[in-house]
Backbone as CSV, one residue per row, in Angstrom:
resi,resn,N_x,N_y,N_z,CA_x,CA_y,CA_z,C_x,C_y,C_z
1,MET,100.211,98.161,74.227,100.854,99.274,74.912,101.825,98.708,75.949
2,ASP,103.010,99.268,75.992,104.002,98.797,76.960,103.732,99.402,78.342
3,ASP,104.298,98.771,79.365,104.052,99.189,80.752,104.482,100.628,81.019
4,GLN,105.613,101.045,80.475,106.104,102.403,80.707,105.128,103.436,80.140
5,THR,104.649,103.196,78.934,103.690,104.126,78.322,102.399,104.159,79.113
6,ARG,101.921,102.991,79.542,100.699,102.926,80.352,100.870,103.714,81.642
7,THR,102.007,103.552,82.310,102.287,104.278,83.546,102.319,105.787,83.298
8,GLU,102.935,106.199,82.204,102.999,107.625,81.880,101.612,108.192,81.597
9,LEU,100.777,107.435,80.895,99.412,107.884,80.618,98.583,107.954,81.899
10,GLU,98.747,106.959,82.770,98.028,106.985,84.043,98.466,108.181,84.892
11,ALA,99.758,108.465,84.908,100.255,109.618,85.673,99.710,110.926,85.105
12,ALA,99.668,111.041,83.798,99.127,112.252,83.173,97.637,112.401,83.488
13,THR,96.930,111.288,83.498,95.511,111.311,83.833,95.299,111.739,85.276
14,PHE,96.115,111.218,86.182,96.036,111.607,87.585,96.311,113.095,87.741
15,ARG,97.334,113.595,87.069,97.638,115.037,87.152,96.476,115.874,86.626
16,ALA,95.827,115.416,85.560,94.676,116.143,85.018,93.518,116.132,86.019
17,LEU,93.276,114.998,86.660,92.232,114.917,87.683,92.536,115.869,88.829
18,MET,93.777,115.861,89.291,94.146,116.743,90.400,93.995,118.211,90.006
19,HIS,94.402,118.562,88.805,94.248,119.940,88.335,92.763,120.313,88.332
20,HIS,91.946,119.417,87.828,90.511,119.688,87.760,89.927,119.911,89.156
21,LEU,90.269,119.031,90.104,89.713,119.140,91.449,90.262,120.330,92.233
22,LEU,91.517,120.679,92.007,92.156,121.710,92.827,92.183,123.084,92.182
23,GLU,92.255,123.132,90.880,92.353,124.425,90.192,91.045,124.820,89.516
24,ALA,90.491,123.901,88.740,89.282,124.236,87.985,88.033,124.200,88.856
25,ARG,87.968,123.274,89.819,86.756,123.098,90.616,87.018,122.941,92.111
26,PRO,87.766,123.863,92.728,87.955,123.751,94.175,86.651,123.967,94.938
27,ASP,85.629,124.504,94.245,84.329,124.721,94.868,83.566,123.422,95.125
28,VAL,83.935,122.356,94.421,83.270,121.077,94.648,83.759,120.530,95.985
29,GLN,82.823,120.346,96.879,83.158,119.950,98.239,83.451,118.456,98.328
30,ASN,84.379,118.092,99.212,84.699,116.683,99.437,83.463,115.891,99.835
31,ILE,82.625,116.491,100.650,81.417,115.798,101.118,80.524,115.432,99.932
32,ASP,80.449,116.312,98.938,79.649,116.031,97.751,80.304,114.966,96.874
33,LEU,81.629,115.035,96.744,82.341,114.002,95.984,82.107,112.621,96.596
34,MET,82.248,112.536,97.907,82.084,111.242,98.571,80.664,110.735,98.411
35,THR,79.692,111.618,98.576,78.297,111.206,98.486,77.951,110.740,97.070
36,LEU,78.440,111.455,96.070,78.074,111.133,94.695,78.982,110.100,94.032
37,ALA,80.269,110.153,94.332,81.220,109.309,93.615,81.849,108.213,94.470
38,GLY,81.696,108.308,95.783,82.268,107.290,96.651,83.742,107.495,96.951
39,PHE,84.270,108.668,96.606,85.648,109.028,96.956,85.742,110.537,97.007
40,CYS,86.805,111.031,97.637,87.034,112.469,97.701,88.544,112.723,97.677
41,ARG,88.912,113.961,97.827,90.334,114.313,97.812,91.091,113.602,98.935
42,ASN,90.449,113.431,100.091,91.107,112.719,101.189,91.341,111.257,100.833
43,CYS,90.412,110.658,100.096,90.621,109.283,99.618,91.839,109.236,98.699
44,LEU,91.923,110.205,97.800,93.079,110.257,96.894,94.381,110.348,97.682
45,SER,94.387,111.151,98.743,95.618,111.266,99.534,95.930,109.960,100.261
46,ARG,94.886,109.254,100.718,95.106,107.956,101.370,95.653,106.955,100.364
47,TRP,95.099,106.934,99.157,95.589,106.029,98.121,97.032,106.369,97.758
48,TYR,97.357,107.649,97.731,98.725,108.098,97.459,99.669,107.567,98.546
49,GLN,99.250,107.705,99.798,100.049,107.228,100.926,100.217,105.712,100.864
50,GLU,99.154,105.000,100.532,99.228,103.538,100.429,100.146,103.107,99.284
51,ALA,100.088,103.819,98.159,100.970,103.502,97.031,102.427,103.737,97.418
52,ALA,102.683,104.806,98.166,104.044,105.067,98.640,104.513,103.935,99.545
53,ALA,103.646,103.503,100.451,104.010,102.419,101.378,104.341,101.138,100.625
54,GLU,103.613,100.858,99.546,103.903,99.670,98.738,105.293,99.725,98.121
55,LYS,105.802,100.938,97.939,107.152,101.119,97.393,108.192,101.276,98.497
56,GLY,107.777,101.091,99.756,108.697,101.215,100.875,108.962,102.651,101.282
57,ILE,108.109,103.573,100.860,108.275,104.988,101.181,107.317,105.342,102.308
58,THR,107.860,105.866,103.397,107.031,106.295,104.515,106.568,107.718,104.255
59,LEU,105.256,107.889,104.258,104.655,109.193,103.999,103.570,109.396,105.043
60,THR,103.646,110.480,105.789,102.615,110.733,106.785,101.309,111.115,106.103
61,LYS,100.235,111.036,106.854,98.928,111.442,106.346,98.979,112.901,105.890
62,ASP,99.590,113.764,106.684,99.685,115.179,106.332,100.514,115.400,105.073
63,ALA,101.609,114.668,104.937,102.459,114.805,103.744,101.721,114.323,102.498
64,ALA,100.972,113.233,102.622,100.198,112.728,101.483,99.114,113.725,101.102
65,ARG,98.452,114.290,102.098,97.428,115.294,101.805,98.038,116.508,101.118
66,GLU,99.211,116.925,101.548,99.839,118.081,100.908,100.174,117.779,99.451
67,GLN,100.545,116.547,99.148,100.795,116.167,97.758,99.525,116.281,96.928
68,VAL,98.408,115.853,97.494,97.141,115.865,96.766,96.525,117.259,96.716
69,TYR,96.563,117.983,97.818,95.933,119.304,97.875,96.821,120.415,97.331
70,GLY,98.107,120.158,97.192,99.017,121.182,96.686,99.365,122.234,97.717
71,MET,98.970,122.001,98.950,99.223,122.919,100.066,98.856,122.167,101.337
72,PRO,99.217,122.704,102.490,98.775,122.040,103.720,97.248,121.939,103.747
73,TYR,96.756,120.822,104.230,95.323,120.545,104.242,94.541,121.654,104.943
74,ALA,95.034,122.117,106.083,94.330,123.164,106.830,94.180,124.430,105.994
75,ASP,95.185,124.746,105.194,95.102,125.929,104.328,94.028,125.745,103.263
76,TRP,93.963,124.540,102.675,92.954,124.280,101.653,91.553,124.366,102.253
77,VAL,91.386,123.771,103.435,90.080,123.803,104.104,89.667,125.247,104.359
78,ALA,90.582,126.050,104.882,90.259,127.451,105.186,89.856,128.219,103.931
79,ALA,90.480,127.899,102.816,90.219,128.638,101.581,89.004,128.124,100.811
80,ASN,88.653,126.844,100.967,87.679,126.235,100.065,86.496,125.513,100.702
81,GLN,86.631,125.048,101.918,85.579,124.204,102.476,84.459,125.046,103.073
82,THR,83.237,124.610,102.819,82.067,125.279,103.370,81.382,124.361,104.380
83,GLU,80.519,124.929,105.186,79.771,124.137,106.167,78.758,123.247,105.452
84,ALA,78.591,122.061,105.974,77.612,121.119,105.428,76.476,120.957,106.427
85,GLY,75.274,120.996,105.914,74.103,120.821,106.758,73.919,119.380,107.187
86,PRO,72.953,119.131,108.080,72.727,117.781,108.601,72.426,116.746,107.521
87,GLU,71.687,117.119,106.492,71.364,116.155,105.434,72.616,115.722,104.683
88,LYS,73.474,116.686,104.353,74.725,116.349,103.664,75.619,115.504,104.558
89,GLN,75.663,115.828,105.842,76.490,115.062,106.767,76.000,113.620,106.876
90,ALA,74.693,113.426,106.917,74.141,112.067,106.991,74.443,111.290,105.711
91,ALA,74.278,111.940,104.562,74.582,111.280,103.281,76.062,110.919,103.207
92,PHE,76.908,111.795,103.716,78.346,111.526,103.733,78.652,110.310,104.599
93,ARG,78.075,110.259,105.786,78.325,109.116,106.682,77.952,107.802,105.994
94,ASP,76.820,107.789,105.299,76.406,106.578,104.586,77.398,106.228,103.488
95,ALA,77.787,107.220,102.683,78.728,106.976,101.577,80.080,106.544,102.115
96,PHE,80.536,107.161,103.187,81.822,106.805,103.792,81.784,105.357,104.255
97,ALA,80.704,104.963,104.919,80.593,103.586,105.409,80.592,102.586,104.268
98,GLN,80.011,102.949,103.137,79.942,102.042,102.002,81.233,101.984,101.199
99,ASN,82.029,103.046,101.231,83.148,103.163,100.297,84.540,103.151,100.902
100,VAL,84.670,103.282,102.212,85.985,103.308,102.811,86.172,102.023,103.612
101,PRO,86.943,101.079,103.056,87.123,99.780,103.715,87.638,99.907,105.148
102,GLY,87.020,99.170,106.031,87.456,99.140,107.435,87.017,100.337,108.227
103,LYS,86.304,101.266,107.615,85.895,102.470,108.330,84.386,102.561,108.494
104,GLY,83.654,101.716,107.796,82.200,101.812,107.826,81.535,101.014,108.900
Protein backbone atom coordinates (compact mmCIF):
# COMPACT_ATOMS: atom_id res chain seq x y z
CA MET A 1 0.00 0.00 0.00
CA ASP A 2 1.35 3.42 -0.90
CA ASP A 3 1.65 6.23 1.66
CA GLN A 4 -1.14 8.34 0.13
CA THR A 5 -3.63 5.47 0.26
CA ARG A 6 -2.60 4.64 3.84
CA THR A 7 -3.08 8.28 4.86
CA GLU A 8 -6.51 8.38 3.20
CA LEU A 9 -7.58 5.17 4.96
CA GLU A 10 -6.32 6.46 8.31
CA ALA A 11 -8.22 9.73 7.80
CA ALA A 12 -11.41 7.86 6.92
CA THR A 13 -10.97 5.70 10.01
CA PHE A 14 -10.51 8.77 12.19
CA ARG A 15 -13.65 10.36 10.73
CA ALA A 16 -15.59 7.16 11.43
CA LEU A 17 -14.33 7.12 15.04
CA MET A 18 -15.30 10.76 15.50
CA HIS A 19 -18.75 10.14 14.01
CA HIS A 20 -19.23 7.20 16.35
CA LEU A 21 -18.17 9.14 19.45
CA LEU A 22 -20.02 12.36 18.61
CA GLU A 23 -23.09 11.29 16.67
CA ALA A 24 -23.80 7.64 17.40
CA ARG A 25 -22.65 7.55 21.04
CA PRO A 26 -22.45 11.03 22.60
CA ASP A 27 -23.87 9.35 25.72
CA VAL A 28 -20.55 7.61 26.34
CA GLN A 29 -18.84 9.80 28.88
CA ASN A 30 -15.20 10.88 28.57
CA ILE A 31 -14.58 9.68 32.11
CA ASP A 32 -15.70 6.18 31.10
CA LEU A 33 -13.60 6.22 27.93
CA MET A 34 -10.51 7.21 29.88
CA THR A 35 -11.11 4.63 32.59
CA LEU A 36 -11.75 1.78 30.16
CA ALA A 37 -9.66 2.66 27.12
CA GLY A 38 -6.98 5.01 28.43
CA PHE A 39 -8.06 7.89 26.17
CA CYS A 40 -11.03 10.17 25.68
CA ARG A 41 -12.26 12.89 23.34
CA ASN A 42 -9.98 15.40 25.09
CA CYS A 43 -7.01 13.14 24.36
CA LEU A 44 -8.03 13.07 20.71
CA SER A 45 -8.12 16.87 20.66
CA ARG A 46 -4.67 17.03 22.29
CA TRP A 47 -3.30 14.58 19.71
CA TYR A 48 -4.90 16.69 16.97
CA GLN A 49 -3.22 19.81 18.38
CA GLU A 50 0.13 18.02 18.63
CA ALA A 51 -0.15 16.76 15.04
CA ALA A 52 -0.87 20.32 13.90
CA ALA A 53 2.18 21.59 15.79
CA GLU A 54 4.36 18.99 14.06
CA LYS A 55 3.25 20.54 10.77
CA GLY A 56 4.03 24.05 12.02
CA ILE A 57 0.36 24.91 12.54
CA THR A 58 -0.52 26.76 15.73
CA LEU A 59 -3.82 25.52 17.12
CA THR A 60 -5.16 26.52 20.51
CA LYS A 61 -6.53 23.93 22.90
CA ASP A 62 -10.03 25.33 22.34
CA ALA A 63 -9.67 25.25 18.55
CA ALA A 64 -8.43 21.64 18.65
CA ARG A 65 -11.32 20.66 20.90
CA GLU A 66 -13.79 22.30 18.53
CA GLN A 67 -12.33 20.24 15.67
CA VAL A 68 -12.82 17.04 17.66
CA TYR A 69 -16.16 17.86 19.30
CA GLY A 70 -17.68 19.52 16.24
CA MET A 71 -18.73 22.47 18.40
CA PRO A 72 -17.30 24.55 21.23
CA TYR A 73 -16.33 22.26 24.10
CA ALA A 74 -18.58 24.07 26.60
CA ASP A 75 -21.58 23.48 24.33
CA TRP A 76 -20.81 19.77 24.06
CA VAL A 77 -20.38 19.48 27.84
CA ALA A 78 -23.70 21.25 28.45
CA ALA A 79 -25.50 18.96 26.02
CA ASN A 80 -23.86 15.62 26.83
CA GLN A 81 -21.81 15.44 30.01
CA THR A 82 -23.27 14.00 33.19
CA GLU A 83 -22.05 14.18 36.77
CA ALA A 84 -19.61 11.50 37.84
CA GLY A 85 -19.66 10.04 41.31
CA PRO A 86 -16.61 9.69 43.57
CA GLU A 87 -15.83 6.15 42.40
CA LYS A 88 -15.77 7.17 38.74
CA GLN A 89 -13.68 10.23 39.57
CA ALA A 90 -11.12 8.10 41.44
CA ALA A 91 -10.95 5.58 38.58
CA PHE A 92 -10.48 8.45 36.14
CA ARG A 93 -7.62 9.94 38.17
CA ASP A 94 -5.85 6.57 38.13
CA ALA A 95 -6.39 6.07 34.38
CA PHE A 96 -5.32 9.65 33.64
CA ALA A 97 -2.11 9.20 35.64
CA GLN A 98 -1.33 5.98 33.78
CA ASN A 99 -2.19 7.17 30.28
CA VAL A 100 -1.41 10.87 29.93
CA PRO A 101 2.36 11.41 29.71
CA GLY A 102 3.70 14.11 32.01
CA LYS A 103 0.37 14.51 33.76
CA GLY A 104 0.31 11.55 36.12
